[in-house]
N, C-alpha and C positions, 0 to 999 in steps of 0.2 A: 504493500500500500504506500510505501514511501515515494514511489515514482508517480503516484496518481496525480499530484499537482502539475508535474511536468507534462504528463500526457494530456491533461486538460488544457494547459497552455498551448501545446502543439496543435491540439484539435481546434482551438479557437483561432490560432494563427492561420491554419489552412482554411477555416471557414471564412475568415476575414478576406483572404485572397480570392476565394471563390465568389464571394458576394460583391467584391469591388472591381470585378473585371470591366463592368460597364463604365465605372468611374475612370479607370486607366485608359479605356478606349477613347472616351470623350476628352480626356486630358491630352492624349496624343494628337487627336484631330485639332484641338485648340492650338497646341504648340506649332503644328504644321501651318495652320492659317496665320498665326501670329508671326512666325519666322519661316517664310516660304523657302528660304535657302536650305533649310534642313531637309526638304523633300528630295534634294539631289543626292543625299547621302543615305537616308534611311526611309523606310516605308512606315505607314501608320502602325502596322502590326509589330514591326521591329521596335519602334519607339515605345509602344505599349508594354512590351516585354521588358525593355530596359527600365521603364518606370517601376514596374513590379519588382524587379531585382533591386533597384535603388531603395524602394520602401522596405523591402525585406532586410536589407543591410542596415537601414536606419533603425528599424524596430529592434533587431537583434543587438545592434550596438547599444541602444538605449537600455535593453534588458541587461546586457553585460555591465554597463555603467552602474545601473541600479543595484545589481547583485554585488558588484565590487564594493559599492558604498555600504550596502547592508551587511556584508561580511567583514568589513574593515573594523577591527577592534583595536588596532594600533593607536588610532587617534583618540581612543577612549582610555589608553594607558595600559592595555594588557594584550597578550597573545595567548593562544591555546597550545598546550602540549599534545602530542599524540597519546592515544590510550595505551595501556600496558600491552606489550607484545608487538606494537606497530613500528618499533624502531625509532631512531633519532630523526630529527628534522632540522633543517637550516632555514632560518627566516632572513630574507634580505630586507634590511631596514635602512632608514635615513634618520639621522639625528642632527638637530641644529641647536647649538648652545648659544646662549645670549651673547651677542656681539661677535659671533663667528659664523662662518659659512657652513653649509650642510656637509656632513660626512657620511659615507657609506659604512654600514656595519653588517657583517654576516654573523648572526647569532645562532649558535648550535644548541638545541634543546634536546635533552634526553627524554625518552618516553616516560610517562607517569608511572611511578612505583606504587605497588599495592601497600595498603596500610596493614598492620598486624591483624586487625579484625577481618579484613578482606581475605588475607592469606588463610586464616583459620577457617573461615566460611568456605573458601574454595577447596581446602583439604577435606573438610567434612563432606562436601558435595561429591568430591572425587572418590572418597572412600565408599560412599553409598553406591555410586555408579560403577565402580570397578568390579565389584562382586557380580553385579548383574551382567556386565560386559563379558566376564570370563565364563561364568557358569550358566547364565540364563535359567532355563528350567531343569538343568541337569542336577541330579542328586549328588551331593558331595560325598556321600557314603558309597556311591557306585559310579565311578568314573570309567567309562568304557569307550570313550572317543577322545580324539586329540582336542586340546583346549587352545584358545586364542589368548595370548598375553599381549594386550595393547601397550605400546611404549609411552603413551600419554593418554590422559583422560580429562574431560571437563573443559570448561571455559571460564577463566583463562586456563591454558593447557598445563596440567600437572604431570611432570615426568615420572615414570614408574620403572623400577628395576626389580628383577625377580631372582630368588634363590630357591634351590630345591635340596631337600635332605638326601635324595637318592636319584641322581640323573639317570641311572639305569632303568628306573621305573617310570619317571616323568621328568623330562629334561627342562632346561631353561626356556625353551621355545614352546613348551606345552605338548610335546609329542610323547606318546606312550611307547615304551620300549618293546622289543620283540620277545623278551624272555620273562614276562610278567606271569606270576603263578596264577593258575585258573581260579584258585580260592580267594584271590585278591591280596594286595599288599599295601601296607600303610606308607604314606609319604607326607611330608610337611612342606608346604609352599609358603614362602615369605615374600611379600610385596613391599617395596620401599617407595613411598610417595614423597616427592620433593618439589617445593615451590619456593624459589629464592633461597632464603637461609633456613626455612622451616622444613622438617622431615617427620614422616609418620610411617609406622610399620603396621602391616596387617598380616595375620598368619591364618592359614587354613590347614586343617588335618583331613587328608583325603584318603579314600580307599580306592585303589586303582586295580582294574581288572584287564584282561587281555582285550586289545582293541577289537571292536565289532567291525567286521569288514563287509562291504557290499559283495554281491555275486561277482562283479568284475574284479574287485581287489582280490577276492579269494582265488579266482581263476588265475589271475596274473601271478599270485604267489605260488600256486601249485606248479605252474609252468616253470617259474624261476627255479624252484627247488628241483624239479626234474632235470632241467638243463645243468644245474650245478652238480648234481649227483652223477651225471653221465660224462662229465668233462673235467679235465685238469686245467686249472687256470694258467699253467705255464705254457700250454699249447695255444697257438694262434688260431687253429681251426676249431670251430665249435660245432659239434654234432648235435642235431636236434633229435629228441627222443622219438622212437618209433611208436610208442604207446603212451597214453595218458589216461589215468584212472581206469586201467585195464582195457582200454579200447585203442584200436589201431588209429594212428594219427597221420594225416596227409597234410604236409606243409606247403604253403604258397605265400608269396609276398603280397602285402596289401596293395590293391590297385590304386594307381594315381590318376587323378582327374586332369593332370597337366595336358595330356594329349587332346582330350575333348575340349578343354578350354582353349588350347591353341587352334584347334579346328574351328571352333565357333568364332574365335577372334579373326582367323583368316577369312571366314565367310563374311563377317561384318565388314572387314577391310575391303574385300573384293566388291561387296555390294555398295559400299560408300564410294569406292573408286569409280565403279560403273555409273553411279548416280552423278558424281561430280563431272565425269566426262560428258554425260548427256546434258547436264545442266549448263556446262561450259559451252557446248555446241548450241544450245538454245539461246544462251546469252549472246554468243557471237552472231547467231542468225538475226536476233533482234537488233543488235547494233548495226549489222549490215543493212537490214531493211530501213533502219532509221537514217543511215547515210544515203541510201538510195532515194528516200523521200526528200532529203535535202538537195540532192543532185537534180532531181526531176525538173523543177521549174527552170533551172539554168539550161538544161539540155533542150527543153522545148523552146525556150526563148532563142537560143542560138540557131536552132533549126528553122524557126520562123524568119529570123533575120537573113539566113542564107537563101531560103526559098524566095523571100521577097526580093533578093538581089538577082534572081533569075537562075539560080542553080537548080539542077535536077535533084530529086530526093536522094538518089544513090550518091551523087557527088557531095551533097550537103552532109550526109552521114559520114562519108569518108573524110571530109574536111574537119568535122568535129573530132574525129579520131586522131587526125594528124596534129591538130592543135593540142589535144590532150597528151599525146606522146611527147611533143616538144616541151610541154610543161614538166613532164616527168624527168626529162633529160636535164632540166634546169633546177632540179631539186624539189619539184612538186610532189605531193603525196597521192597515193593511189585512191581513186574514188570508185566504189562499186557500180554506180550508175553508168559512168563513162566506160568502165570495163565491159559491162554488158553490151553497150552500144558498139564498142570496138570489136567485140566478138562477132557482131552482125557483119561488119566489113570484112573481117578475116574469113568468115564462112563464104561470103560472096567471092572473095579472091581465090578460094579453093574450089570453086565450081558449083557451090550451092546457089540455087536460083534466088533472086531477090525476094520473091514472094515467100519462099520457104524460110529464108533467113529472118524476115520480119515475124513470121508465125512462130519460129523457134524462140524469138525474144520473149513473146508472151507466155510460151510454155515454161521457159526457164525461170521466169520471175514470179514470185508469189505475191509481190506488191500489186494491189489492184490498179494503181495508176499506170504502171508499165504495161499491164494487160490491155488497158484502154488505149494506151499509146500504140501498142502493136496492132490493135484492131483498126485504128485510124490509118496507119501506114498501109495495111493490107487493103483496106477499102479504097484508098487513094490509088493504089497500084492496079486494082482489078476494075474499078468503075471509072477511074479518072476524075477529073474535075479541077476547076481553077480556083476553088475556094479553100484549098488545103491550108494555105498560110493563115487565112482567117480563122479556120477551125482550130488550128494549133495555137493561134494567138489567144483565143478564148480559153483553151485548155491551159495555157501558161498562166493566164490571169487567175483562173480557179486554183491552179497549183500553188501560186504565191499566197493566195488567201488561206489555203489549207495549211501552208507552211507557217503563216502567222499564228493561226489557231494552235498549231502544234507547239510553237514556241511559248505561247501563253500557258498551255497545259504543263509543259516541262518546267516553266518558272514556278507555277503553283506547287508542283510536286517537289521541287527543290526546297521551297519554303516549308512544306510539310516535313521533309526529311530533317530540316534543321531544328524542328520543334523539340525532338527528343534530346539532342545534345544540349540545347539551351535549358531544358528542364533539369537535366543531369547537373549542369553547371549551377543552377539555382540550388539544387539539393546539396551540392558540395559546399557552396557558400554558407548555406544554413547550418550544415554540420560544423564547419570551421568556426562559425560564430557562436553556435549554441552549446557545443560540447564543453568549452572552457567555462561557460556560464553555469552549466549543470554541475561540473566538477567542483566548482567553487562552493557548492552547498555541502560538500562532504569534507 
């Protein structure tokens, strides 16, 4: 429950931000209207988020300042030691004597010591808890299981040391020996409790019987005894017994699951690799189609210009390819749209008919605009017509409009992708500012 106030503060803090988004939005719009030059650097949405981050920093800074003032006891003339067992602490202080400048002081304070009354009370509590920790519900007159001897008990921690009257029966770690008489044997256990300079002893008189073993422990001991009786410890080779408890024994090594694990891991790695290859091809295909959409308006515009200049369709396509190759020779980058159009010219140079080359262009390209472009070229070649340049001009205009829409969509997607990093930055800023404030409470 000690963290409940901080959780409430955090909840109210988040609620404040959720409720004030409209205020930040209106503030951003007002600032852009008041200072129009800001619009050349940031959008209204970016400015809104910046205002939210600024308010978060201000509120958290105010909280830290308030907490620092609240927890400042030096100005009241005292400082607090650490509690017992928490170790020494060093306080960085400043002191100003009358008529002199301030001086830095590193004051080392030891942890608080316990009073004699607190020590006696802690030993009393530890004495009561130690017996329960060692024996629990076990009858001290019939000990047939290993005991647990804790090295410390209670809060503050009281150290405990143990002594036994016969380690052969019950040793210092609480383990029952292997040669205990079945009728039971007496042993005395002494526990010495120590806290600072105070010491107290507790003694128990126990009757210890042979350890009660589970079926697994009993079976392991029988096998161990059979192996020991059939082998000499000076020999490196250990022969396994052919019979156990009067029955024939067939030995084999316990199976290991490493092979199956490796097989499953290999399967997962292969599946992941195959998926990554498929995904990479899909991403490459999407990037290629995106580049082809960017190239399309330029290709159609150049073709319109050449056709309007009196060139035939075949020569215009060849001229576009020639200009593209010259650009590559001068350090230009490859463009998939121009590569497809260049392939049309290459096919015609190798004997493919012009009509078939245009049809192949539409079959190869999965982008709808290029299929439409292929259809227009085929129709112009088969039906003829003098309005080919006008048709392509309208197609180029529509392509440019589509390109503008696509650019707006990509811009909106980029803004959405930036939202998560900005939120993460806000969380980091909140953590950096709030953690020291919370730690100051302790």
